[in-house]
C-alpha positions as CSV (number, residue, x, y, z in Angstrom):
1,M,15.6,0.6,-13.5
2,L,19.3,-0.3,-14.0
3,S,21.6,-2.1,-11.7
4,E,25.2,-1.0,-11.2
5,S,26.3,-3.4,-14.0
6,G,23.8,-1.7,-16.3
7,D,21.4,-4.6,-16.5
8,S,17.7,-3.7,-16.2
9,I,15.6,-4.8,-13.3
10,E,12.0,-6.0,-13.8
11,L,9.6,-5.6,-11.0
12,E,6.3,-7.4,-10.6
13,S,4.1,-6.4,-7.7
14,Y,0.7,-7.9,-6.8
15,L,-2.0,-7.3,-4.2
16,V,-1.5,-9.3,-1.0
17,P,-4.7,-11.5,-0.7
18,E,-6.8,-10.9,2.3
19,S,-6.2,-14.4,3.5
20,D,-2.4,-13.8,3.5
21,L,-2.3,-10.4,5.3
22,E,0.0,-10.1,8.3
23,E,-0.5,-7.9,11.3
24,G,-0.2,-4.2,10.2
25,Q,-0.6,-4.8,6.5
26,L,-3.4,-2.8,4.8
27,R,-6.2,-4.6,3.1
28,L,-6.4,-3.8,-0.7
29,L,-3.3,-1.6,-0.5
30,D,-0.4,-3.8,0.5
31,V,1.7,-5.6,-2.2
32,D,4.0,-8.6,-2.2
33,N,6.9,-6.6,-3.8
34,R,7.3,-2.9,-3.0
35,L,9.0,-0.5,-5.3
36,I,12.1,0.8,-3.5
37,V,13.4,4.3,-4.4
38,P,16.2,6.5,-2.9
39,V,15.4,9.7,-1.0
40,N,16.8,13.1,-2.1
41,T,17.2,11.8,-5.6
42,H,15.3,12.9,-8.7
43,I,13.3,10.0,-9.9
44,R,11.7,9.7,-13.4
45,F,8.7,7.3,-13.7
46,I,8.1,6.1,-17.3
47,V,4.7,4.4,-17.6
48,T,2.8,2.5,-20.2
49,S,0.1,-0.2,-20.4
50,T,-0.4,-3.3,-22.4
51,D,-4.2,-3.6,-22.3
52,V,-6.3,-0.6,-21.3
53,I,-5.8,2.9,-19.9
54,H,-4.6,2.7,-16.3
55,D,-3.6,5.6,-14.0
56,F,-0.4,5.4,-11.8
57,A,-1.5,7.4,-8.8
58,V,0.2,8.0,-5.5
59,P,-1.6,11.0,-3.9
60,S,0.8,11.5,-1.0
61,L,3.6,12.0,-3.5
62,G,1.5,14.2,-5.8
63,L,1.8,11.6,-8.6
64,K,-1.1,10.9,-11.0
65,I,-0.3,9.9,-14.6
66,D,-2.1,8.0,-17.3
67,C,-0.7,4.7,-18.6
68,T,-1.8,4.3,-22.1
69,P,-1.3,1.2,-24.4
70,G,1.3,1.8,-27.0
71,R,2.5,5.1,-25.5
72,L,5.1,6.2,-23.0
73,N,4.3,8.8,-20.5
74,Q,6.6,10.2,-17.8
75,T,6.6,12.2,-14.6
76,S,9.2,12.9,-11.9
77,A,9.4,13.0,-8.2
78,L,11.8,14.1,-5.5
79,I,11.0,12.3,-2.2
80,E,12.7,14.1,0.7
81,R,11.9,11.8,3.5
82,E,11.9,8.1,4.2
83,G,8.6,6.3,4.3
84,V,6.0,4.1,2.7
85,F,3.6,5.7,0.2
86,Y,0.4,4.0,-1.0
87,G,-1.5,4.5,-4.2
88,Q,-3.5,2.6,-6.8
89,C,-4.8,2.7,-10.3
90,S,-7.3,5.6,-10.4
91,E,-8.8,4.9,-13.8
92,I,-11.9,2.8,-14.2
93,C,-10.0,0.2,-16.1
94,G,-12.0,-3.0,-15.8
95,V,-13.2,-5.7,-13.4
96,W,-9.9,-5.8,-11.4
97,H,-9.7,-2.0,-11.1
98,G,-10.1,-2.0,-7.3
99,F,-7.2,-4.5,-6.9
100,M,-4.2,-2.7,-8.4
101,P,-2.4,-1.1,-5.5
102,I,1.0,0.7,-5.7
103,V,3.4,0.8,-2.8
104,I,6.6,3.0,-3.0
105,E,9.1,2.7,-0.2
106,A,11.6,5.6,0.0
107,V,14.9,4.6,1.7
108,E,18.4,6.0,2.2
109,V,20.6,5.7,-1.0
110,S,22.8,3.0,0.5
111,D,19.7,0.9,1.3
112,F,18.5,1.5,-2.2
113,F,21.7,0.2,-3.7
114,A,21.6,-2.9,-1.5
115,W,18.0,-3.6,-2.8
116,V,19.2,-3.1,-6.4
117,D,22.1,-5.6,-5.8
118,S,19.6,-8.2,-4.4
119,N,17.4,-8.1,-7.5
């Protein structure tokens, strides 16, 4: 992802431990840093892996794509409404397989640019 100045933005997102969950957060699905994307905008996801085969899956957006070490794979999406969409790795990838959630939050374009500027 690129900021307005053309610099790339790196995003790290981790599972919120059960002991740190706040009211309304979902166990094993909420993360500490959501991926924010704009609505009504064509989005291209480019995925890879550094260790084993993973699978970037967000069923409510119709996304499911393999992340393979040493390879780039891509898919696209057009999210037409604001909201929070949950997914997780859907490949049996190892001992931490059940602890790799994905949270995508779709917001208005102006809110997206404010998020980009803050990162």
